[in-house]
C-alpha positions, 0 to 999 in steps of 0.5 A: 711472854712471846720469843724472838727470832732474829734473822733473813726473811728468806734464809731457808734456816730461817723458814724451818724454824719458822715453820716449826714454831708455827705448828708446835704452837710457839709465839714470836715476834719477827725482827729481820735484822738484815732489814732493820739492822741490831744494835751493839748492845743486843750482839754483846748480849748475844756473844757473851750467852753463847760466844763470838765463835757461835754467832758469827758465820764464817761460811756464808758467802759475805763472810767469805768474800771478805780481803782474806786479813778481815777474815782473821776476826780474833776477838768479840769487839772484831766480831761484833764489828763485822755483824754490825757492818753486815748482818748477814754475817751473823747466824740463823736464827737466834731465838731469844725466850726467857732469857735464854738465848738459842742460835742456829735452827735444830730441830732437836734443840728446839723440841727440848727448850718448847719441851716438845717431840722432835 
């Protein structure tokens, strides 16, 4: 089964993940959620799998540009609402494969998950 890779096309971390997948022969489809959007149900599944605190990118410029009161996210519903309104606030990449969800790119994590050498 092909992996599904979600993110933003021009993100440096996305580029590293795509190069790693290509170099290691991992078939995947790419979904640019900034250009094509993302649905509530998928965000909810990711939050259930990995936690909204992991999925919400609080260090990016989009999050930091929000007014202080908007940055006070205290639950999953508020986090999902922010990520739907501003998809660039979703930590990237998000990789779905065989029912698993990986958030962020770390060479060792991808190598371990796909059974490759780091």
